[in-house]
N, C-alpha and C positions, 0 to 999 in steps of 0.2 A: 694435257687433256687425256683422260683415260680413253682407251679404245674398246668398243664393244661391237665387233664385227668379225666375220671370217669369210674367206674366199669360198664361193660356191662353184664357180667355173670361170672360164675366160671372160664371160660377159657380165656375170652377176656377183654381188657380194651380199652375204646374209647379215642383216642388222640383228644384233643379239640383245637389244635393249628390252624388248617386250616379247610376249608370247606369240605375237604374230610371226616373228622371225621372217620378216619380209625379205624376199630375194630381189634385190634392186639392181636394175641395169645402170650403166654409166649415165650420169646426168639426170637420173630420176630420183624421186623420193619415195619413202615407204608410205604406208597408210596414214601415218601421222602428218605427213606433208612437210616435215621439218628436218628429217634426217636423210641426207642425200649421198649418193655414190659419186664421189669426186676423185677421179684417178685411181679407182680400185680401193678406196677407203671411204668409210662413212663419216661424213662431216655433219656435226650438229649445228644447223644453221642459226638456231636461236641462242647459241652460247654467247652470253654477255648482253643479251637484248631482252630483258624482261618487258612484258606488256602491262604488268600491274605490280605496284609496290604499296604496302600498307602496314600499319601497326595494328594488330588485333589482340583482343584478350584470347588467351589459350583456349578458353571455353568455347570460342566461336569456331574452332577447327572441325568438329568439336572434340576436345580432349578434357575429360573430367577427372582423370586419375593420373595426370601428368603435370607437375608443377602448377597446381591451381593458383589462380589469382595473379599469374604472371603475364607478361606480354610476349607475343610472338611476332617477329618481323616477318612479314609474309610476301612471297613473290611468286609470280607465274609468268609463263611466256604465251605464245600462241601455239595452236595445234593440239591434237588429241589422238589417241589410238582407238577410241570409241566414237560413236555418233548417236549418243542418247537423245531421243526426241524431246525430253523434258529438261535438257541442260539449262541451268540458270546462269552459266557463264559462256553461253554459246557464241557471243560476239568475239571472244578471244579463242575459245577452244575449237571452234569450227571454221577457222580461217588459217591460212598459211602465209598471210601477208605480214611480213616482219618490219617493224619500225626500227631502222638502224641509225636513227638520228643521234642516239646517245649510247655509248658503250659503258656497261657496268661490270667492272672486273670483280672477281670473287672477293678481293681485298676491299673494294669499295662497298660491296653489299654488307660485309661484316662490319665495317666502320659505321655504316648507316644504322645497322642493328644496335650497335653499342651506343651510338649517339641518341637513339630513341628509347634507351633503357630496357631493351628486350633481353629476355633470358634464353630465347631460342629463336631459330630461324625455321619457318615453315615453307615448304615447297608445295604450292597449292594453287587454287583458282582454275588452272587447266591440269592436265595429267602430267605430273612431274617425272614419271618414268621416261618420257620422251626427251627430257633435257637432263637426264641423270649425269652425263659428263660434267655439265655446268654445276648442278646441285652438289655433286661429290666434291668438286674443287672448292666450292663455297663452304661446305661442311667441314672439310679438313682445315681450312683457314679459321672457321668459327671455333673449332676445338681448341685452338691456341689461346682463346680468350674465355674458355669455359662455357661457351654457348652450346646448348643442345640443338639437335636437328630433327625435324619432323616431316614426314611425308603424308600428304592427304591425297589418297590414291584410289584408283579403280581396281587395284589388286592384280593388274595384268603384267607385272614385272616378269622378266625372264628369270629362270633359276639362277643364271649367272649374275644378274644384278642383285637379287636378294642375298646371294652368298657374299657379294662384294660389299653390301650395306653393313654387314656385321662390324661393329666397332666404329661405324661412321654415322649411321642413322639410328637415333635413339627410340623413336616412336613412330607409329603409323596409324592413322585413322583410315580404315579400308571400307569402301563402299561394297556392300553385298546387296546388289540392286534388286535381286529377285531370286527365285529358286526354281526356275523353269528354263531348261536347256534351249528350247525353241525361241523363247522370248529373248534370251541373251543373244542368240545368234542373229535373229531377224531384226530385232528392234535396236539392239545396242552395238552389235558388231563384235561380239566376243564369245568366249566359251566358258560357261558356268563352272565346269569341272576344273579348268585351269585357275580360275579365281579361288576356288575352294582349296586347291593345292597350295596356292600362294599364301593364303591365310594360315594354313597349317605350318608352312615353312617359316613364316614370320615369327610365329609363336615358338617354334622349335629353336630358332636361332637367337631367341632372347630379346627380340625387338618388342617393346611394349605395344600392344594392339588394342584398339577400340574399333568397334564395327558400327557402321551407319547404314540404315536402310531408309531411303526416301519412299514413303508409302504413297503410291500413285493410284488414285481411284480407278477401279476396273482392270488394272494391270497386274498388281501384285498384292492386293489387299484381302484376298480370301483367307479364311481361317486356316485352310490346309497349307497354303504357301507360307504364311507367317509362322505357323507351327514348325514347318520344315526348316526355316531360317533359324528360329530360336533353338531348335533341337540340335542343329549343326553346331551352333556356337557353344551350347552347353556340353555336347558330347565330344566334339572334336577339338575345340579350342580351350574350353574351361569355363565353369560357371562364374568365375570371377571376371571374365572379359566383359566390359561394358557394352551394351547394345543401345545405340541411339536410334530411336524411331522418329523420323523427321517428317513434318507435314509438307506436302506438295502444294505449290501454288502454280496456277497456269503460266506457262512460259514456252518460248521457242515454238516447237511444232505441236505442243499439247495445250494450246490455248482453249480448246473446246471442253477440257475436263474440269470438273469442280475442284475446289480446294479439299484437302483431306479434312474430314470432320473430326471433331474432338472425340466422338464416339468410336471412330476407327482407331485413333491413337490409343484410347483407353483399352480397347479390345486387344490391340497388339501388346500393350503393357501387361495385361492379364495373362496373355498367352506366354510371354517371356517369363513371367514369374511362375507360371504353372509348370514349366519344364525345368525350373530350378535355377534360372539365372539370378545372380545376386544383385545385379545393377542394370536396370532398364530405365532409360531416360527419354522423355518426350520433347523433341526439339521443334523449333519454329512455332511454338504454341502458347507461350506465356506461362507454362508450368514452371515451378521453382526448382524441381529436380534435385532434391536433397540427396546426399550420399549417406546411407545408413550403415551402421556396423552389421556385417553379415552374422555375427555371433550374438550380440546383445541388443541390436536394433537402435542403439543410441545415434542421434543425429551427429554426424561427423563433419559434414560440409553442408552449409546452407547457401543456396544460390538465389539470385534474382536476375532473370534474363541471362546475360553473359557475364554477370558479376558474381563474386563471392561475398556474401554478407558475413558469414562466420566460418571459421576453420578451427575445429577443436582437436585435430590430429596432433599428437606429440611424437615427433620423430617417426611419422608415418603410422602411428599406432592409435588405437582407440583408448581414450583416457580412462574409460570405465573398466573394460575387460582386457585391455592390452593386446587385442587382436591386431596383427600387422596387416593393414589394408594393402591389397595388391595394387601396384602402380609405382610411380616415381614421384617422390615428395621431398621437399626441402627437409634437411635434417635439423633445422633450427628448433 
C-alpha cells in the first residue's frame, strides 16, 4: 500500500492525501473520517471495503469524450473530505461506519470489472481521493489487463496525489461546485482556489479532464457566477474541455430548494457557449447532448440519456473535415 503521510511532531502525523493536510493525533482520523493515525502512520481504514459496486455506462460519470459507449466498473467507499449539503450520495459519503463483512482485494475488483465487460474502472460515489491508496493499487492491477482508470472527484487532491496519478489515472471528472470562496468554505468545507489549482494541474499533467457543475437554485445559479465558471474553464483549462451543467434535485439537507429549471440549464448552456467553450452538456435533464465537430459542426456523437445512438468518429476524427476531437477514443 502506498504511503501518503509525513511526520509533523511527536504527537501528530500529516495526511497528504488531500488539500486539508490534516494533522492527526494517534488514534484519531482526519476530516474524512477514514484515514487514521495508527502507530505514527496513516492507515486507510476503507482499503478493501467498498460500500458500493456497480457497472455504469461511462456517460453516467459523466465522461462524454472518454471511451464513449463503453462500460465503467464503478466503486466507492464511505467518507468524504467535503460536507456538501446537497450531496446525492450522503448515505455513504457522510458516514465513517465501515462494513467489513467482505474484503475486496484489488485483484478481485479487477476481475469483477473484466467479468462485467468493463473497459475502465471508475472511483466514484464518494470522494475517491480519501481512498487513493486502494484506488492506486486497483488501477495498477487494472493496467495489466488494459483497463483505464477514472476519478470522479471534488478536485481536492493534494499536489502529491495528482503528481502520483500520472501514468495511473487516465481521466477525471472534476466537480467545480461554485465560484465563490465563502460558499466553498462555509457550505462545502473546502477552498475554491485549491480546487482551481488542482484542475489546472490535472490538465498540465495530461490527465483527461471534464468538469461538472451541479446548478443549485439560489446557491450558484447567478449569471455572474456561471460566467466566472465558464470563463475559468475556457481561459485556464482550454475551450475543448467539456463542461457538464447538471440539474439539481432536492436531497440531503437541501430538500427545501426546487429542482433546477430547464430555463436555468439553457441559460448556463448559452453562457458557456458565449465564452467560447466548444462542448457544453446539460445533465439530469433528458437533453440528448450531441457532440458536434468544433470546426465544421457535423454531428459526431449522438446520445440518448446515458446511451450512445450514433458515433461517427473515425480514429477520433471528424469524418467530414478530419478535425481530431480532443479526448480519448477507440482507434477502431
